[in-house]
PDB file of N, CA, C and O in Angstrom:
ATOM      1  N   UNK A   1     285.776 157.304  -7.346  1.00  0.00           N
ATOM      2  CA  UNK A   1     285.764 156.024  -7.629  1.00  0.00           C
ATOM      3  C   UNK A   1     283.993 155.788  -8.055  1.00  0.00           C
ATOM      4  O   UNK A   1     283.152 156.496  -7.500  1.00  0.00           O
ATOM      5  N   UNK A   2     283.599 154.765  -9.046  1.00  0.00           N
ATOM      6  CA  UNK A   2     282.102 154.910  -9.127  1.00  0.00           C
ATOM      7  C   UNK A   2     281.253 154.564  -8.032  1.00  0.00           C
ATOM      8  O   UNK A   2     280.084 154.939  -8.123  1.00  0.00           O
ATOM      9  N   UNK A   3     281.539 154.037  -7.192  1.00  0.00           N
ATOM     10  CA  UNK A   3     280.926 153.799  -6.062  1.00  0.00           C
ATOM     11  C   UNK A   3     280.283 154.864  -5.208  1.00  0.00           C
ATOM     12  O   UNK A   3     279.178 154.861  -4.666  1.00  0.00           O
ATOM     13  N   UNK A   4     281.355 155.893  -5.218  1.00  0.00           N
ATOM     14  CA  UNK A   4     281.447 157.454  -4.408  1.00  0.00           C
ATOM     15  C   UNK A   4     280.490 158.029  -5.348  1.00  0.00           C
ATOM     16  O   UNK A   4     279.424 158.504  -4.956  1.00  0.00           O
ATOM     17  N   UNK A   5     280.936 157.995  -6.938  1.00  0.00           N
ATOM     18  CA  UNK A   5     280.327 158.741  -7.595  1.00  0.00           C
ATOM     19  C   UNK A   5     278.629 158.825  -7.900  1.00  0.00           C
ATOM     20  O   UNK A   5     277.909 159.814  -8.032  1.00  0.00           O
ATOM     21  N   UNK A   6     278.310 157.370  -7.953  1.00  0.00           N
ATOM     22  CA  UNK A   6     276.970 157.043  -7.788  1.00  0.00           C
ATOM     23  C   UNK A   6     276.029 157.196  -6.426  1.00  0.00           C
ATOM     24  O   UNK A   6     274.805 157.331  -6.419  1.00  0.00           O
ATOM     25  N   UNK A   7     276.832 157.146  -5.384  1.00  0.00           N
ATOM     26  CA  UNK A   7     276.279 157.904  -3.758  1.00  0.00           C
ATOM     27  C   UNK A   7     275.819 159.192  -3.960  1.00  0.00           C
ATOM     28  O   UNK A   7     274.710 159.547  -3.560  1.00  0.00           O
ATOM     29  N   UNK A   8     276.646 159.982  -4.597  1.00  0.00           N
ATOM     30  CA  UNK A   8     276.406 161.416  -4.627  1.00  0.00           C
ATOM     31  C   UNK A   8     275.318 161.473  -5.686  1.00  0.00           C
ATOM     32  O   UNK A   8     274.448 162.324  -5.500  1.00  0.00           O
ATOM     33  N   UNK A   9     275.229 160.760  -6.692  1.00  0.00           N
ATOM     34  CA  UNK A   9     274.110 160.971  -7.686  1.00  0.00           C
ATOM     35  C   UNK A   9     272.532 160.800  -6.901  1.00  0.00           C
ATOM     36  O   UNK A   9     271.544 161.534  -6.878  1.00  0.00           O
ATOM     37  N   UNK A  10     272.883 159.258  -6.196  1.00  0.00           N
ATOM     38  CA  UNK A  10     271.850 158.690  -5.661  1.00  0.00           C
ATOM     39  C   UNK A  10     271.407 160.131  -4.448  1.00  0.00           C
ATOM     40  O   UNK A  10     270.260 160.575  -4.507  1.00  0.00           O
ATOM     41  N   UNK A  11     272.296 160.666  -3.547  1.00  0.00           N
ATOM     42  CA  UNK A  11     271.681 162.205  -2.828  1.00  0.00           C
ATOM     43  C   UNK A  11     270.938 162.876  -3.290  1.00  0.00           C
ATOM     44  O   UNK A  11     269.905 163.371  -2.838  1.00  0.00           O
ATOM     45  N   UNK A  12     271.672 162.980  -4.752  1.00  0.00           N
ATOM     46  CA  UNK A  12     270.977 164.066  -5.528  1.00  0.00           C
ATOM     47  C   UNK A  12     269.907 163.479  -6.069  1.00  0.00           C
ATOM     48  O   UNK A  12     269.046 164.282  -6.429  1.00  0.00           O
ATOM     49  N   UNK A  13     269.676 162.393  -6.241  1.00  0.00           N
ATOM     50  CA  UNK A  13     268.351 161.941  -6.603  1.00  0.00           C
ATOM     51  C   UNK A  13     267.076 162.099  -5.796  1.00  0.00           C
ATOM     52  O   UNK A  13     265.949 162.394  -6.194  1.00  0.00           O
ATOM     53  N   UNK A  14     267.601 161.783  -4.311  1.00  0.00           N
ATOM     54  CA  UNK A  14     266.887 162.056  -3.136  1.00  0.00           C
ATOM     55  C   UNK A  14     266.226 163.003  -3.019  1.00  0.00           C
ATOM     56  O   UNK A  14     265.009 163.133  -2.894  1.00  0.00           O
ATOM     57  N   UNK A  15     267.441 164.056  -3.077  1.00  0.00           N
ATOM     58  CA  UNK A  15     266.685 165.393  -3.009  1.00  0.00           C
ATOM     59  C   UNK A  15     266.284 166.016  -4.118  1.00  0.00           C
ATOM     60  O   UNK A  15     266.370 167.239  -4.007  1.00  0.00           O
ATOM     61  N   UNK A  16     265.768 165.540  -5.425  1.00  0.00           N
ATOM     62  CA  UNK A  16     264.896 165.734  -6.416  1.00  0.00           C
ATOM     63  C   UNK A  16     263.442 165.370  -5.957  1.00  0.00           C
ATOM     64  O   UNK A  16     262.406 166.024  -6.083  1.00  0.00           O
ATOM     65  N   UNK A  17     263.719 163.788  -5.227  1.00  0.00           N
ATOM     66  CA  UNK A  17     262.389 163.457  -5.131  1.00  0.00           C
ATOM     67  C   UNK A  17     261.580 164.293  -4.048  1.00  0.00           C
ATOM     68  O   UNK A  17     260.364 164.458  -4.151  1.00  0.00           O
ATOM     69  N   UNK A  18     262.425 164.871  -2.875  1.00  0.00           N
ATOM     70  CA  UNK A  18     261.432 165.435  -1.976  1.00  0.00           C
ATOM     71  C   UNK A  18     261.210 166.957  -2.631  1.00  0.00           C
ATOM     72  O   UNK A  18     260.528 167.693  -1.917  1.00  0.00           O
ATOM     73  N   UNK A  19     261.576 167.404  -3.598  1.00  0.00           N
ATOM     74  CA  UNK A  19     260.835 168.639  -4.119  1.00  0.00           C
ATOM     75  C   UNK A  19     260.065 167.919  -5.094  1.00  0.00           C
ATOM     76  O   UNK A  19     259.165 168.720  -5.342  1.00  0.00           O
ATOM     77  N   UNK A  20     259.927 167.221  -5.578  1.00  0.00           N
ATOM     78  CA  UNK A  20     258.579 166.577  -6.406  1.00  0.00           C
ATOM     79  C   UNK A  20     257.791 166.177  -5.243  1.00  0.00           C
ATOM     80  O   UNK A  20     256.681 166.704  -5.185  1.00  0.00           O
ATOM     81  N   UNK A  21     258.023 165.570  -4.537  1.00  0.00           N
ATOM     82  CA  UNK A  21     257.385 164.952  -3.213  1.00  0.00           C
ATOM     83  C   UNK A  21     256.271 166.512  -2.365  1.00  0.00           C
ATOM     84  O   UNK A  21     255.163 166.474  -1.829  1.00  0.00           O
ATOM     85  N   UNK A  22     257.268 167.731  -2.617  1.00  0.00           N
ATOM     86  CA  UNK A  22     256.499 169.125  -1.929  1.00  0.00           C
ATOM     87  C   UNK A  22     255.712 169.497  -3.171  1.00  0.00           C
ATOM     88  O   UNK A  22     254.906 170.383  -2.889  1.00  0.00           O
ATOM     89  N   UNK A  23     255.652 169.088  -4.606  1.00  0.00           N
ATOM     90  CA  UNK A  23     254.939 169.794  -5.362  1.00  0.00           C
ATOM     91  C   UNK A  23     255.636 171.122  -5.528  1.00  0.00           C
ATOM     92  O   UNK A  23     255.077 172.213  -5.415  1.00  0.00           O
ATOM     93  N   UNK A  24     257.196 170.881  -5.869  1.00  0.00           N
ATOM     94  CA  UNK A  24     258.047 172.043  -6.324  1.00  0.00           C
ATOM     95  C   UNK A  24     258.627 172.099  -7.766  1.00  0.00           C
ATOM     96  O   UNK A  24     258.990 173.054  -8.451  1.00  0.00           O
ATOM     97  N   UNK A  25     258.593 170.666  -8.016  1.00  0.00           N
ATOM     98  CA  UNK A  25     258.874 170.101  -9.205  1.00  0.00           C
ATOM     99  C   UNK A  25     257.988 168.926  -9.903  1.00  0.00           C
ATOM    100  O   UNK A  25     257.559 168.098  -9.099  1.00  0.00           O
ATOM    101  N   UNK A  26     257.713 168.760 -10.994  1.00  0.00           N
ATOM    102  CA  UNK A  26     257.376 167.795 -11.636  1.00  0.00           C
ATOM    103  C   UNK A  26     258.490 167.091 -12.640  1.00  0.00           C
ATOM    104  O   UNK A  26     259.372 167.773 -13.162  1.00  0.00           O
ATOM    105  N   UNK A  27     258.386 165.838 -12.838  1.00  0.00           N
ATOM    106  CA  UNK A  27     259.131 165.244 -13.348  1.00  0.00           C
ATOM    107  C   UNK A  27     259.646 163.772 -12.924  1.00  0.00           C
ATOM    108  O   UNK A  27     259.347 163.426 -11.781  1.00  0.00           O
ATOM    109  N   UNK A  28     260.223 163.066 -13.541  1.00  0.00           N
ATOM    110  CA  UNK A  28     260.815 162.100 -12.975  1.00  0.00           C
ATOM    111  C   UNK A  28     262.308 162.583 -12.578  1.00  0.00           C
ATOM    112  O   UNK A  28     263.212 163.106 -13.230  1.00  0.00           O
ATOM    113  N   UNK A  29     262.157 162.125 -11.030  1.00  0.00           N
ATOM    114  CA  UNK A  29     263.526 162.252  -9.964  1.00  0.00           C
ATOM    115  C   UNK A  29     265.018 161.856 -10.977  1.00  0.00           C
ATOM    116  O   UNK A  29     265.761 162.685 -11.503  1.00  0.00           O
ATOM    117  N   UNK A  30     265.121 160.630 -11.021  1.00  0.00           N
ATOM    118  CA  UNK A  30     266.210 160.074 -11.682  1.00  0.00           C
ATOM    119  C   UNK A  30     266.517 161.252 -12.638  1.00  0.00           C
ATOM    120  O   UNK A  30     267.492 161.985 -12.473  1.00  0.00           O
ATOM    121  N   UNK A  31     265.742 161.373 -13.515  1.00  0.00           N
ATOM    122  CA  UNK A  31     265.958 162.076 -15.303  1.00  0.00           C
ATOM    123  C   UNK A  31     266.756 163.662 -15.117  1.00  0.00           C
ATOM    124  O   UNK A  31     267.684 164.216 -15.706  1.00  0.00           O
ATOM    125  N   UNK A  32     265.855 164.031 -13.981  1.00  0.00           N
ATOM    126  CA  UNK A  32     266.068 165.453 -13.473  1.00  0.00           C
ATOM    127  C   UNK A  32     267.548 165.261 -12.913  1.00  0.00           C
ATOM    128  O   UNK A  32     268.477 165.846 -13.468  1.00  0.00           O
ATOM    129  N   UNK A  33     267.722 164.584 -12.008  1.00  0.00           N
ATOM    130  CA  UNK A  33     269.128 164.784 -11.138  1.00  0.00           C
ATOM    131  C   UNK A  33     270.116 164.182 -11.742  1.00  0.00           C
ATOM    132  O   UNK A  33     271.179 163.934 -11.173  1.00  0.00           O
ATOM    133  N   UNK A  34     269.816 163.831 -13.185  1.00  0.00           N
ATOM    134  CA  UNK A  34     271.055 163.014 -13.761  1.00  0.00           C
ATOM    135  C   UNK A  34     271.372 164.215 -14.843  1.00  0.00           C
ATOM    136  O   UNK A  34     272.504 164.527 -15.211  1.00  0.00           O
ATOM    137  N   UNK A  35     270.164 164.813 -15.268  1.00  0.00           N
ATOM    138  CA  UNK A  35     270.590 166.136 -16.005  1.00  0.00           C
ATOM    139  C   UNK A  35     271.112 167.363 -15.125  1.00  0.00           C
ATOM    140  O   UNK A  35     271.841 168.209 -15.642  1.00  0.00           O
ATOM    141  N   UNK A  36     270.790 167.429 -14.010  1.00  0.00           N
ATOM    142  CA  UNK A  36     271.614 168.539 -13.232  1.00  0.00           C
ATOM    143  C   UNK A  36     273.325 168.178 -12.689  1.00  0.00           C
ATOM    144  O   UNK A  36     274.290 168.943 -12.673  1.00  0.00           O
ATOM    145  N   UNK A  37     273.230 166.578 -12.235  1.00  0.00           N
ATOM    146  CA  UNK A  37     274.456 166.243 -12.223  1.00  0.00           C
ATOM    147  C   UNK A  37     275.640 166.540 -13.313  1.00  0.00           C
ATOM    148  O   UNK A  37     276.799 166.888 -13.084  1.00  0.00           O
ATOM    149  N   UNK A  38     274.930 166.272 -14.703  1.00  0.00           N
ATOM    150  CA  UNK A  38     275.872 165.987 -15.698  1.00  0.00           C
ATOM    151  C   UNK A  38     276.160 167.413 -16.126  1.00  0.00           C
ATOM    152  O   UNK A  38     277.245 167.665 -16.650  1.00  0.00           O
ATOM    153  N   UNK A  39     275.140 168.481 -15.911  1.00  0.00           N
ATOM    154  CA  UNK A  39     275.391 169.658 -16.635  1.00  0.00           C
ATOM    155  C   UNK A  39     276.529 170.566 -15.211  1.00  0.00           C
ATOM    156  O   UNK A  39     277.256 171.545 -15.378  1.00  0.00           O
ATOM    157  N   UNK A  40     276.302 169.835 -14.009  1.00  0.00           N
ATOM    158  CA  UNK A  40     277.483 170.589 -13.479  1.00  0.00           C
ATOM    159  C   UNK A  40     279.034 169.922 -13.423  1.00  0.00           C
ATOM    160  O   UNK A  40     280.051 170.560 -13.150  1.00  0.00           O
ATOM    161  N   UNK A  41     278.987 168.836 -13.667  1.00  0.00           N
ATOM    162  CA  UNK A  41     280.076 167.962 -14.351  1.00  0.00           C
ATOM    163  C   UNK A  41     280.739 168.364 -15.585  1.00  0.00           C
ATOM    164  O   UNK A  41     281.845 167.893 -15.850  1.00  0.00           O
ATOM    165  N   UNK A  42     280.051 169.356 -16.516  1.00  0.00           N
ATOM    166  CA  UNK A  42     280.647 169.645 -17.396  1.00  0.00           C
ATOM    167  C   UNK A  42     281.085 170.714 -17.378  1.00  0.00           C
ATOM    168  O   UNK A  42     281.813 171.083 -18.299  1.00  0.00           O
ATOM    169  N   UNK A  43     280.743 171.631 -16.208  1.00  0.00           N
ATOM    170  CA  UNK A  43     281.421 172.887 -15.910  1.00  0.00           C
ATOM    171  C   UNK A  43     282.757 172.493 -15.047  1.00  0.00           C
ATOM    172  O   UNK A  43     283.720 173.259 -15.075  1.00  0.00           O
ATOM    173  N   UNK A  44     282.781 171.739 -14.569  1.00  0.00           N
ATOM    174  CA  UNK A  44     284.134 170.895 -13.736  1.00  0.00           C
ATOM    175  C   UNK A  44     284.552 170.696 -14.253  1.00  0.00           C
ATOM    176  O   UNK A  44     285.605 171.329 -14.330  1.00  0.00           O
ATOM    177  N   UNK A  45     284.324 169.612 -15.261  1.00  0.00           N
ATOM    178  CA  UNK A  45     285.511 169.293 -17.019  1.00  0.00           C
ATOM    179  C   UNK A  45     286.081 170.751 -17.499  1.00  0.00           C
ATOM    180  O   UNK A  45     287.310 170.796 -17.561  1.00  0.00           O
ATOM    181  N   UNK A  46     285.523 171.708 -17.777  1.00  0.00           N
ATOM    182  CA  UNK A  46     285.850 172.828 -18.383  1.00  0.00           C
ATOM    183  C   UNK A  46     286.726 173.095 -17.674  1.00  0.00           C
ATOM    184  O   UNK A  46     287.859 173.084 -18.156  1.00  0.00           O
ATOM    185  N   UNK A  47     286.512 173.489 -16.050  1.00  0.00           N
ATOM    186  CA  UNK A  47     287.595 173.924 -15.207  1.00  0.00           C
ATOM    187  C   UNK A  47     288.951 173.255 -15.435  1.00  0.00           C
ATOM    188  O   UNK A  47     290.027 173.742 -15.781  1.00  0.00           O
ATOM    189  N   UNK A  48     288.613 172.075 -15.160  1.00  0.00           N
ATOM    190  CA  UNK A  48     290.036 171.089 -15.265  1.00  0.00           C
ATOM    191  C   UNK A  48     290.936 171.550 -16.541  1.00  0.00           C
ATOM    192  O   UNK A  48     292.159 171.506 -16.670  1.00  0.00           O
ATOM    193  N   UNK A  49     290.210 171.879 -17.193  1.00  0.00           N
ATOM    194  CA  UNK A  49     290.546 171.724 -18.824  1.00  0.00           C
ATOM    195  C   UNK A  49     291.496 173.231 -19.141  1.00  0.00           C
ATOM    196  O   UNK A  49     292.173 173.406 -20.155  1.00  0.00           O
ATOM    197  N   UNK A  50     291.334 174.250 -17.967  1.00  0.00           N
ATOM    198  CA  UNK A  50     291.949 175.082 -18.182  1.00  0.00           C
ATOM    199  C   UNK A  50     291.057 176.223 -18.776  1.00  0.00           C
ATOM    200  O   UNK A  50     291.683 177.218 -19.142  1.00  0.00           O
ATOM    201  N   UNK A  51     289.644 176.245 -18.937  1.00  0.00           N
ATOM    202  CA  UNK A  51     289.034 177.162 -19.835  1.00  0.00           C
ATOM    203  C   UNK A  51     288.765 178.359 -19.165  1.00  0.00           C
ATOM    204  O   UNK A  51     288.694 179.462 -19.707  1.00  0.00           O
ATOM    205  N   UNK A  52     288.554 178.018 -17.467  1.00  0.00           N
ATOM    206  CA  UNK A  52     288.562 179.257 -16.513  1.00  0.00           C
ATOM    207  C   UNK A  52     288.708 178.648 -14.777  1.00  0.00           C
ATOM    208  O   UNK A  52     288.553 177.567 -14.210  1.00  0.00           O
ATOM    209  N   UNK A  53     289.055 179.903 -14.426  1.00  0.00           N
ATOM    210  CA  UNK A  53     289.568 179.361 -12.843  1.00  0.00           C
ATOM    211  C   UNK A  53     288.405 178.954 -11.886  1.00  0.00           C
ATOM    212  O   UNK A  53     287.277 178.648 -12.273  1.00  0.00           O
ATOM    213  N   UNK A  54     288.848 178.990 -10.496  1.00  0.00           N
ATOM    214  CA  UNK A  54     287.845 178.185  -9.668  1.00  0.00           C
ATOM    215  C   UNK A  54     287.026 179.880  -9.442  1.00  0.00           C
ATOM    216  O   UNK A  54     285.940 179.861  -8.863  1.00  0.00           O
ATOM    217  N   UNK A  55     287.413 180.840  -9.767  1.00  0.00           N
ATOM    218  CA  UNK A  55     286.175 181.627  -9.209  1.00  0.00           C
ATOM    219  C   UNK A  55     285.186 182.023 -10.691  1.00  0.00           C
ATOM    220  O   UNK A  55     284.114 182.626 -10.647  1.00  0.00           O
ATOM    221  N   UNK A  56     285.843 181.527 -11.927  1.00  0.00           N
ATOM    222  CA  UNK A  56     285.016 181.572 -12.685  1.00  0.00           C
ATOM    223  C   UNK A  56     283.966 180.073 -12.932  1.00  0.00           C
ATOM    224  O   UNK A  56     282.885 180.026 -13.519  1.00  0.00           O
ATOM    225  N   UNK A  57     284.386 179.445 -12.559  1.00  0.00           N
ATOM    226  CA  UNK A  57     283.639 177.704 -12.390  1.00  0.00           C
ATOM    227  C   UNK A  57     282.595 177.864 -11.510  1.00  0.00           C
ATOM    228  O   UNK A  57     281.520 177.361 -11.834  1.00  0.00           O
ATOM    229  N   UNK A  58     282.703 178.639 -10.144  1.00  0.00           N
ATOM    230  CA  UNK A  58     281.981 179.200  -8.997  1.00  0.00           C
ATOM    231  C   UNK A  58     280.631 179.563  -9.703  1.00  0.00           C
ATOM    232  O   UNK A  58     279.509 179.062  -9.621  1.00  0.00           O
ATOM    233  N   UNK A  59     281.149 180.644 -10.450  1.00  0.00           N
ATOM    234  CA  UNK A  59     280.065 181.521 -11.192  1.00  0.00           C
ATOM    235  C   UNK A  59     279.188 181.030 -11.882  1.00  0.00           C
ATOM    236  O   UNK A  59     277.963 181.135 -11.843  1.00  0.00           O
ATOM    237  N   UNK A  60     280.227 180.190 -12.870  1.00  0.00           N
ATOM    238  CA  UNK A  60     279.188 179.691 -13.949  1.00  0.00           C
ATOM    239  C   UNK A  60     278.295 178.540 -13.316  1.00  0.00           C
ATOM    240  O   UNK A  60     277.127 178.359 -13.660  1.00  0.00           O
ATOM    241  N   UNK A  61     278.924 177.812 -12.400  1.00  0.00           N
ATOM    242  CA  UNK A  61     278.062 176.623 -11.767  1.00  0.00           C
ATOM    243  C   UNK A  61     276.580 177.368 -11.067  1.00  0.00           C
ATOM    244  O   UNK A  61     275.474 176.852 -11.229  1.00  0.00           O
ATOM    245  N   UNK A  62     276.818 178.793 -10.194  1.00  0.00           N
ATOM    246  CA  UNK A  62     275.624 178.569  -9.938  1.00  0.00           C
ATOM    247  C   UNK A  62     274.897 179.770 -10.642  1.00  0.00           C
ATOM    248  O   UNK A  62     273.945 180.234 -10.014  1.00  0.00           O
ATOM    249  N   UNK A  63     275.189 180.320 -11.800  1.00  0.00           N
ATOM    250  CA  UNK A  63     274.365 180.423 -12.908  1.00  0.00           C
ATOM    251  C   UNK A  63     273.479 179.632 -13.701  1.00  0.00           C
ATOM    252  O   UNK A  63     272.363 179.838 -14.178  1.00  0.00           O
ATOM    253  N   UNK A  64     274.374 178.551 -13.714  1.00  0.00           N
ATOM    254  CA  UNK A  64     273.475 177.255 -14.735  1.00  0.00           C
ATOM    255  C   UNK A  64     272.450 176.559 -13.542  1.00  0.00           C
ATOM    256  O   UNK A  64     271.332 176.154 -13.863  1.00  0.00           O
ATOM    257  N   UNK A  65     272.877 176.479 -12.346  1.00  0.00           N
ATOM    258  CA  UNK A  65     271.602 176.050 -11.353  1.00  0.00           C
ATOM    259  C   UNK A  65     270.831 176.754 -11.190  1.00  0.00           C
ATOM    260  O   UNK A  65     269.768 176.320 -10.746  1.00  0.00           O
ATOM    261  N   UNK A  66     270.964 178.157 -11.457  1.00  0.00           N
ATOM    262  CA  UNK A  66     269.942 178.959 -11.607  1.00  0.00           C
ATOM    263  C   UNK A  66     268.613 178.968 -12.607  1.00  0.00           C
ATOM    264  O   UNK A  66     267.382 178.979 -12.578  1.00  0.00           O
ATOM    265  N   UNK A  67     269.781 178.954 -13.534  1.00  0.00           N
ATOM    266  CA  UNK A  67     268.671 179.118 -14.872  1.00  0.00           C
ATOM    267  C   UNK A  67     267.898 177.237 -14.563  1.00  0.00           C
ATOM    268  O   UNK A  67     266.719 177.049 -14.265  1.00  0.00           O
ATOM    269  N   UNK A  68     268.840 176.233 -14.726  1.00  0.00           N
ATOM    270  CA  UNK A  68     268.090 175.224 -14.613  1.00  0.00           C
ATOM    271  C   UNK A  68     266.866 175.073 -13.535  1.00  0.00           C
ATOM    272  O   UNK A  68     265.806 174.566 -13.901  1.00  0.00           O
ATOM    273  N   UNK A  69     267.006 175.418 -12.524  1.00  0.00           N
ATOM    274  CA  UNK A  69     265.779 175.733 -11.486  1.00  0.00           C
ATOM    275  C   UNK A  69     264.698 176.107 -12.419  1.00  0.00           C
ATOM    276  O   UNK A  69     263.692 175.530 -12.833  1.00  0.00           O
ATOM    277  N   UNK A  70     265.424 177.667 -12.680  1.00  0.00           N
ATOM    278  CA  UNK A  70     264.052 178.266 -13.510  1.00  0.00           C
ATOM    279  C   UNK A  70     263.524 177.904 -14.451  1.00  0.00           C
ATOM    280  O   UNK A  70     262.432 178.400 -14.727  1.00  0.00           O
ATOM    281  N   UNK A  71     264.043 177.010 -15.207  1.00  0.00           N
ATOM    282  CA  UNK A  71     263.226 176.233 -16.231  1.00  0.00           C
ATOM    283  C   UNK A  71     262.378 175.496 -15.682  1.00  0.00           C
ATOM    284  O   UNK A  71     261.180 175.607 -15.945  1.00  0.00           O
ATOM    285  N   UNK A  72     263.005 174.326 -14.542  1.00  0.00           N
ATOM    286  CA  UNK A  72     262.341 173.730 -14.327  1.00  0.00           C
ATOM    287  C   UNK A  72     261.149 173.668 -13.699  1.00  0.00           C
ATOM    288  O   UNK A  72     260.405 172.693 -13.809  1.00  0.00           O
ATOM    289  N   UNK A  73     260.844 174.838 -12.902  1.00  0.00           N
ATOM    290  CA  UNK A  73     259.621 175.557 -12.404  1.00  0.00           C
ATOM    291  C   UNK A  73     258.628 175.766 -13.025  1.00  0.00           C
ATOM    292  O   UNK A  73     257.457 175.570 -12.700  1.00  0.00           O
ATOM    293  N   UNK A  74     259.297 176.408 -14.479  1.00  0.00           N
ATOM    294  CA  UNK A  74     258.648 177.274 -15.308  1.00  0.00           C
ATOM    295  C   UNK A  74     257.759 176.191 -16.173  1.00  0.00           C
ATOM    296  O   UNK A  74     256.722 176.505 -16.757  1.00  0.00           O
ATOM    297  N   UNK A  75     258.364 174.776 -16.164  1.00  0.00           N
ATOM    298  CA  UNK A  75     257.959 173.897 -16.795  1.00  0.00           C
ATOM    299  C   UNK A  75     257.038 173.351 -16.389  1.00  0.00           C
ATOM    300  O   UNK A  75     256.228 172.900 -17.199  1.00  0.00           O
ATOM    301  N   UNK A  76     256.836 173.199 -15.034  1.00  0.00           N
ATOM    302  CA  UNK A  76     256.098 172.687 -14.133  1.00  0.00           C
ATOM    303  C   UNK A  76     254.722 173.645 -14.023  1.00  0.00           C
ATOM    304  O   UNK A  76     253.566 173.251 -13.869  1.00  0.00           O
ATOM    305  N   UNK A  77     255.261 175.183 -14.165  1.00  0.00           N
ATOM    306  CA  UNK A  77     253.532 176.079 -13.911  1.00  0.00           C
ATOM    307  C   UNK A  77     253.098 175.735 -15.454  1.00  0.00           C
ATOM    308  O   UNK A  77     251.915 175.415 -15.569  1.00  0.00           O
ATOM    309  N   UNK A  78     253.770 175.751 -16.497  1.00  0.00           N
ATOM    310  CA  UNK A  78     253.191 175.459 -17.856  1.00  0.00           C
ATOM    311  C   UNK A  78     252.711 173.637 -17.929  1.00  0.00           C
ATOM    312  O   UNK A  78     251.957 173.261 -18.827  1.00  0.00           O
ATOM    313  N   UNK A  79     253.132 172.875 -17.120  1.00  0.00           N
ATOM    314  CA  UNK A  79     252.499 171.615 -17.333  1.00  0.00           C
ATOM    315  C   UNK A  79     250.970 171.514 -16.762  1.00  0.00           C
ATOM    316  O   UNK A  79     250.022 170.908 -17.261  1.00  0.00           O
ATOM    317  N   UNK A  80     251.026 172.389 -15.417  1.00  0.00           N
ATOM    318  CA  UNK A  80     250.217 172.344 -14.718  1.00  0.00           C
ATOM    319  C   UNK A  80     248.969 173.270 -15.075  1.00  0.00           C
ATOM    320  O   UNK A  80     247.858 173.091 -14.576  1.00  0.00           O
ATOM    321  N   UNK A  81     249.291 174.367 -16.070  1.00  0.00           N
ATOM    322  CA  UNK A  81     248.566 175.140 -16.565  1.00  0.00           C
ATOM    323  C   UNK A  81     248.433 176.727 -15.710  1.00  0.00           C
ATOM    324  O   UNK A  81     247.515 177.526 -15.521  1.00  0.00           O
ATOM    325  N   UNK A  82     249.599 176.669 -15.414  1.00  0.00           N
ATOM    326  CA  UNK A  82     249.633 177.841 -14.352  1.00  0.00           C
ATOM    327  C   UNK A  82     250.753 178.810 -15.193  1.00  0.00           C
ATOM    328  O   UNK A  82     251.267 178.350 -16.213  1.00  0.00           O
ATOM    329  N   UNK A  83     251.168 180.410 -14.632  1.00  0.00           N
ATOM    330  CA  UNK A  83     252.064 181.027 -15.698  1.00  0.00           C
ATOM    331  C   UNK A  83     253.370 180.322 -15.784  1.00  0.00           C
ATOM    332  O   UNK A  83     254.218 180.691 -16.596  1.00  0.00           O
TER     333      UNK A  83
END
């Protein structure tokens, strides 16, 4: 249901905000969390549609999150003048 979905998004927003507070990420916690949440749900929807099995979905989710976090931390370095 919608209330449960929003509660899980709220937890993700809080985690992203903790990363921002720890100077690990830059940006808006709501925006970053929604992007992470939406991308993960995209993989789940593809799995539900039969595009790949549970093992493949897990592999894609792990790689997707790795790529997103590498990109987010690279963006942080670029914005702060780092490498």
